[in-house]
Each structure stands twice: as C-alpha cells, then as structure tokens.
Backbone as XML, in Angstrom:
<?xml version="1.0"?>
<chain id="A" units="angstrom">
  <residue number="1" name="MET">
    <atom name="N" x="-27.675" y="-105.049" z="-68.113"/>
    <atom name="CA" x="-26.258" y="-105.260" z="-68.230"/>
    <atom name="C" x="-25.482" y="-104.314" z="-67.323"/>
  </residue>
  <residue number="2" name="GLN">
    <atom name="N" x="-26.037" y="-103.169" z="-67.015"/>
    <atom name="CA" x="-25.297" y="-102.249" z="-66.161"/>
    <atom name="C" x="-25.140" y="-102.788" z="-64.757"/>
  </residue>
  <residue number="3" name="ASN">
    <atom name="N" x="-25.981" y="-103.734" z="-64.344"/>
    <atom name="CA" x="-25.810" y="-104.351" z="-63.037"/>
    <atom name="C" x="-24.508" y="-105.129" z="-62.945"/>
  </residue>
  <residue number="4" name="TYR">
    <atom name="N" x="-24.006" y="-105.604" z="-64.065"/>
    <atom name="CA" x="-22.762" y="-106.363" z="-64.111"/>
    <atom name="C" x="-21.591" y="-105.486" z="-64.534"/>
  </residue>
  <residue number="5" name="ARG">
    <atom name="N" x="-21.809" y="-104.176" z="-64.581"/>
    <atom name="CA" x="-20.797" y="-103.203" z="-64.990"/>
    <atom name="C" x="-20.245" y="-103.510" z="-66.382"/>
  </residue>
  <residue number="6" name="MET">
    <atom name="N" x="-21.141" y="-103.942" z="-67.255"/>
    <atom name="CA" x="-20.774" y="-104.216" z="-68.644"/>
    <atom name="C" x="-21.523" y="-103.234" z="-69.533"/>
  </residue>
  <residue number="7" name="GLY">
    <atom name="N" x="-20.824" y="-102.674" z="-70.484"/>
    <atom name="CA" x="-21.461" y="-101.801" z="-71.450"/>
    <atom name="C" x="-21.803" y="-102.573" z="-72.708"/>
  </residue>
  <residue number="8" name="LEU">
    <atom name="N" x="-22.761" y="-102.067" z="-73.433"/>
    <atom name="CA" x="-23.158" y="-102.670" z="-74.700"/>
    <atom name="C" x="-22.918" y="-101.639" z="-75.790"/>
  </residue>
  <residue number="9" name="VAL">
    <atom name="N" x="-22.168" y="-102.007" z="-76.805"/>
    <atom name="CA" x="-21.907" y="-101.121" z="-77.936"/>
    <atom name="C" x="-22.614" y="-101.688" z="-79.147"/>
  </residue>
  <residue number="10" name="MET">
    <atom name="N" x="-23.484" y="-100.876" z="-79.759"/>
    <atom name="CA" x="-24.190" y="-101.280" z="-80.966"/>
    <atom name="C" x="-23.520" y="-100.583" z="-82.139"/>
  </residue>
  <residue number="11" name="LEU">
    <atom name="N" x="-22.824" y="-101.374" z="-82.963"/>
    <atom name="CA" x="-22.068" y="-100.824" z="-84.095"/>
    <atom name="C" x="-22.912" y="-100.825" z="-85.353"/>
  </residue>
  <residue number="12" name="GLY">
    <atom name="N" x="-22.804" y="-99.752" z="-86.099"/>
    <atom name="CA" x="-23.480" y="-99.677" z="-87.389"/>
    <atom name="C" x="-23.944" y="-98.265" z="-87.675"/>
  </residue>
  <residue number="13" name="ASP">
    <atom name="N" x="-24.068" y="-97.954" z="-88.934"/>
    <atom name="CA" x="-24.506" y="-96.632" z="-89.349"/>
    <atom name="C" x="-26.025" y="-96.574" z="-89.287"/>
  </residue>
  <residue number="14" name="ILE">
    <atom name="N" x="-26.533" y="-95.807" z="-88.359"/>
    <atom name="CA" x="-27.987" y="-95.655" z="-88.204"/>
    <atom name="C" x="-28.412" y="-94.218" z="-88.504"/>
  </residue>
  <residue number="15" name="SER">
    <atom name="N" x="-27.572" y="-93.487" z="-89.228"/>
    <atom name="CA" x="-27.873" y="-92.078" z="-89.513"/>
    <atom name="C" x="-29.172" y="-91.911" z="-90.292"/>
  </residue>
  <residue number="16" name="GLY">
    <atom name="N" x="-29.465" y="-92.826" z="-91.185"/>
    <atom name="CA" x="-30.715" y="-92.754" z="-91.946"/>
    <atom name="C" x="-31.938" y="-92.899" z="-91.051"/>
  </residue>
  <residue number="17" name="GLN">
    <atom name="N" x="-31.894" y="-93.875" z="-90.141"/>
    <atom name="CA" x="-33.002" y="-94.084" z="-89.216"/>
    <atom name="C" x="-33.163" y="-92.900" z="-88.268"/>
  </residue>
  <residue number="18" name="ILE">
    <atom name="N" x="-32.036" y="-92.337" z="-87.835"/>
    <atom name="CA" x="-32.080" y="-91.175" z="-86.938"/>
    <atom name="C" x="-32.703" y="-89.978" z="-87.661"/>
  </residue>
  <residue number="19" name="ALA">
    <atom name="N" x="-32.355" y="-89.804" z="-88.930"/>
    <atom name="CA" x="-32.897" y="-88.688" z="-89.707"/>
    <atom name="C" x="-34.400" y="-88.818" z="-89.919"/>
  </residue>
  <residue number="20" name="ARG">
    <atom name="N" x="-34.903" y="-90.049" z="-90.003"/>
    <atom name="CA" x="-36.321" y="-90.269" z="-90.264"/>
    <atom name="C" x="-37.190" y="-90.255" z="-89.019"/>
  </residue>
  <residue number="21" name="SER">
    <atom name="N" x="-36.608" y="-90.414" z="-87.841"/>
    <atom name="CA" x="-37.425" y="-90.545" z="-86.639"/>
    <atom name="C" x="-36.894" y="-89.680" z="-85.501"/>
  </residue>
  <residue number="22" name="LYS">
    <atom name="N" x="-37.680" y="-88.675" z="-85.132"/>
    <atom name="CA" x="-37.276" y="-87.818" z="-84.015"/>
    <atom name="C" x="-37.210" y="-88.629" z="-82.719"/>
  </residue>
  <residue number="23" name="ALA">
    <atom name="N" x="-38.173" y="-89.532" z="-82.510"/>
    <atom name="CA" x="-38.194" y="-90.344" z="-81.286"/>
    <atom name="C" x="-36.952" y="-91.230" z="-81.198"/>
  </residue>
  <residue number="24" name="PHE">
    <atom name="N" x="-36.580" y="-91.865" z="-82.308"/>
    <atom name="CA" x="-35.393" y="-92.723" z="-82.307"/>
    <atom name="C" x="-34.130" y="-91.894" z="-82.090"/>
  </residue>
  <residue number="25" name="SER">
    <atom name="N" x="-34.078" y="-90.720" z="-82.717"/>
    <atom name="CA" x="-32.940" y="-89.832" z="-82.531"/>
    <atom name="C" x="-32.777" y="-89.446" z="-81.064"/>
  </residue>
  <residue number="26" name="GLU">
    <atom name="N" x="-33.878" y="-89.121" z="-80.409"/>
    <atom name="CA" x="-33.826" y="-88.763" z="-78.989"/>
    <atom name="C" x="-33.436" y="-89.963" z="-78.130"/>
  </residue>
  <residue number="27" name="PHE">
    <atom name="N" x="-33.924" y="-91.150" z="-78.496"/>
    <atom name="CA" x="-33.576" y="-92.375" z="-77.774"/>
    <atom name="C" x="-32.069" y="-92.635" z="-77.852"/>
  </residue>
  <residue number="28" name="VAL">
    <atom name="N" x="-31.509" y="-92.560" z="-79.052"/>
    <atom name="CA" x="-30.072" y="-92.789" z="-79.238"/>
    <atom name="C" x="-29.268" y="-91.744" z="-78.476"/>
  </residue>
  <residue number="29" name="GLY">
    <atom name="N" x="-29.694" y="-90.495" z="-78.561"/>
    <atom name="CA" x="-29.001" y="-89.434" z="-77.834"/>
    <atom name="C" x="-29.013" y="-89.667" z="-76.333"/>
  </residue>
  <residue number="30" name="GLU">
    <atom name="N" x="-30.147" y="-90.101" z="-75.801"/>
    <atom name="CA" x="-30.250" y="-90.364" z="-74.356"/>
    <atom name="C" x="-29.388" y="-91.558" z="-73.947"/>
  </residue>
  <residue number="31" name="ILE">
    <atom name="N" x="-29.404" y="-92.616" z="-74.743"/>
    <atom name="CA" x="-28.577" y="-93.794" z="-74.450"/>
    <atom name="C" x="-27.098" y="-93.403" z="-74.430"/>
  </residue>
  <residue number="32" name="ASN">
    <atom name="N" x="-26.660" y="-92.654" z="-75.429"/>
    <atom name="CA" x="-25.253" y="-92.248" z="-75.490"/>
    <atom name="C" x="-24.898" y="-91.262" z="-74.380"/>
  </residue>
  <residue number="33" name="ARG">
    <atom name="N" x="-25.838" y="-90.393" z="-74.004"/>
    <atom name="CA" x="-25.575" y="-89.415" z="-72.955"/>
    <atom name="C" x="-25.405" y="-90.088" z="-71.602"/>
  </residue>
  <residue number="34" name="ILE">
    <atom name="N" x="-26.249" y="-91.082" z="-71.302"/>
    <atom name="CA" x="-26.178" y="-91.778" z="-70.008"/>
    <atom name="C" x="-24.860" y="-92.532" z="-69.890"/>
  </residue>
  <residue number="35" name="GLY">
    <atom name="N" x="-24.428" y="-93.201" z="-70.957"/>
    <atom name="CA" x="-23.100" y="-93.783" z="-70.988"/>
    <atom name="C" x="-22.965" y="-95.253" z="-70.629"/>
  </residue>
  <residue number="36" name="TYR">
    <atom name="N" x="-24.027" y="-95.926" z="-70.204"/>
    <atom name="CA" x="-23.904" y="-97.365" z="-69.931"/>
    <atom name="C" x="-23.762" y="-98.140" z="-71.237"/>
  </residue>
  <residue number="37" name="HIS">
    <atom name="N" x="-24.461" y="-97.686" z="-72.249"/>
    <atom name="CA" x="-24.453" y="-98.328" z="-73.559"/>
    <atom name="C" x="-24.154" y="-97.257" z="-74.595"/>
  </residue>
  <residue number="38" name="LEU">
    <atom name="N" x="-23.859" y="-97.678" z="-75.819"/>
    <atom name="CA" x="-23.433" y="-96.728" z="-76.833"/>
    <atom name="C" x="-23.837" y="-97.190" z="-78.218"/>
  </residue>
  <residue number="39" name="PHE">
    <atom name="N" x="-24.356" y="-96.273" z="-79.008"/>
    <atom name="CA" x="-24.533" y="-96.485" z="-80.438"/>
    <atom name="C" x="-23.327" y="-95.852" z="-81.109"/>
  </residue>
  <residue number="40" name="ALA">
    <atom name="N" x="-22.620" y="-96.594" z="-81.955"/>
    <atom name="CA" x="-21.433" y="-96.072" z="-82.636"/>
    <atom name="C" x="-21.463" y="-96.505" z="-84.097"/>
  </residue>
  <residue number="41" name="ALA">
    <atom name="N" x="-21.035" y="-95.612" z="-84.967"/>
    <atom name="CA" x="-21.051" y="-95.894" z="-86.403"/>
    <atom name="C" x="-20.006" y="-96.930" z="-86.809"/>
  </residue>
  <residue number="42" name="ASP">
    <atom name="N" x="-18.853" y="-96.917" z="-86.145"/>
    <atom name="CA" x="-17.803" y="-97.870" z="-86.510"/>
    <atom name="C" x="-16.909" y="-98.158" z="-85.302"/>
  </residue>
  <residue number="43" name="ARG">
    <atom name="N" x="-15.956" y="-99.023" z="-85.498"/>
    <atom name="CA" x="-15.088" y="-99.457" z="-84.396"/>
    <atom name="C" x="-14.247" y="-98.332" z="-83.808"/>
  </residue>
  <residue number="44" name="SER">
    <atom name="N" x="-13.976" y="-97.301" z="-84.568"/>
    <atom name="CA" x="-13.151" y="-96.218" z="-84.048"/>
    <atom name="C" x="-13.856" y="-95.460" z="-82.930"/>
  </residue>
  <residue number="45" name="GLU">
    <atom name="N" x="-15.187" y="-95.583" z="-82.841"/>
    <atom name="CA" x="-15.953" y="-94.915" z="-81.797"/>
    <atom name="C" x="-16.307" y="-95.856" z="-80.654"/>
  </residue>
  <residue number="46" name="HIS">
    <atom name="N" x="-15.900" y="-97.107" z="-80.698"/>
    <atom name="CA" x="-16.490" y="-98.132" z="-79.832"/>
    <atom name="C" x="-16.061" y="-98.115" z="-78.378"/>
  </residue>
  <residue number="47" name="CYS">
    <atom name="N" x="-15.030" y="-97.388" z="-78.010"/>
    <atom name="CA" x="-14.554" y="-97.528" z="-76.642"/>
    <atom name="C" x="-14.213" y="-96.175" z="-76.007"/>
  </residue>
  <residue number="48" name="PRO">
    <atom name="N" x="-15.222" y="-95.354" z="-75.745"/>
    <atom name="CA" x="-14.942" y="-94.068" z="-75.095"/>
    <atom name="C" x="-14.562" y="-94.264" z="-73.631"/>
  </residue>
  <residue number="49" name="ASP">
    <atom name="N" x="-14.097" y="-93.209" z="-73.012"/>
    <atom name="CA" x="-13.645" y="-93.273" z="-71.623"/>
    <atom name="C" x="-14.715" y="-93.758" z="-70.654"/>
  </residue>
  <residue number="50" name="ASN">
    <atom name="N" x="-15.992" y="-93.477" z="-70.949"/>
    <atom name="CA" x="-17.039" y="-93.866" z="-70.001"/>
    <atom name="C" x="-17.412" y="-95.346" z="-70.089"/>
  </residue>
  <residue number="51" name="LEU">
    <atom name="N" x="-16.816" y="-96.107" z="-70.998"/>
    <atom name="CA" x="-17.030" y="-97.554" z="-71.070"/>
    <atom name="C" x="-15.696" y="-98.237" z="-70.815"/>
  </residue>
  <residue number="52" name="ASN">
    <atom name="N" x="-15.195" y="-98.130" z="-69.616"/>
    <atom name="CA" x="-13.878" y="-98.654" z="-69.260"/>
    <atom name="C" x="-13.769" y="-100.138" z="-69.572"/>
  </residue>
  <residue number="53" name="GLY">
    <atom name="N" x="-12.711" y="-100.494" z="-70.233"/>
    <atom name="CA" x="-12.433" y="-101.896" z="-70.483"/>
    <atom name="C" x="-13.314" y="-102.543" z="-71.538"/>
  </residue>
  <residue number="54" name="CYS">
    <atom name="N" x="-13.991" y="-101.779" z="-72.357"/>
    <atom name="CA" x="-14.860" y="-102.407" z="-73.346"/>
    <atom name="C" x="-14.030" y="-103.082" z="-74.427"/>
  </residue>
  <residue number="55" name="LYS">
    <atom name="N" x="-14.577" y="-104.121" z="-74.984"/>
    <atom name="CA" x="-13.919" y="-104.817" z="-76.083"/>
    <atom name="C" x="-14.980" y="-105.424" z="-76.972"/>
  </residue>
  <residue number="56" name="LEU">
    <atom name="N" x="-14.645" y="-105.640" z="-78.201"/>
    <atom name="CA" x="-15.588" y="-106.261" z="-79.129"/>
    <atom name="C" x="-15.488" y="-107.764" z="-79.008"/>
  </residue>
  <residue number="57" name="VAL">
    <atom name="N" x="-16.622" y="-108.405" z="-78.962"/>
    <atom name="CA" x="-16.636" y="-109.869" z="-78.905"/>
    <atom name="C" x="-17.485" y="-110.416" z="-80.010"/>
  </residue>
</chain>
C-alpha cells in the first residue's frame, strides 16, 4: 500500500495481545515507528501527522 502513498490504520484494542507476546509487541512498535501503517486503539489516534490525508472508510 505504501507504493500508492496510502496508509493503513488498524483500529482496535490489542493491549492484551501485546502484553502476551514480545514478538507481536515489537512488530506493532516497528510498524508504528516506520509510519506507513498504524495500529491505534480508537479513532482519536487514527490520523497522526505522518499519515497525511488519512480517513476511515
């Protein structure tokens, strides 16, 4: 999706899964750090500055 300059936002509370899996926690952290895609707990987190023009569909 980054080839089309589109970001992907995955909404939902995954704190339980992150707490249970170090590998998943590191994966989510890396995805959010890179900035093409984002894991967010709710809509208030869905559109940071690094995802210009993002919208929920």
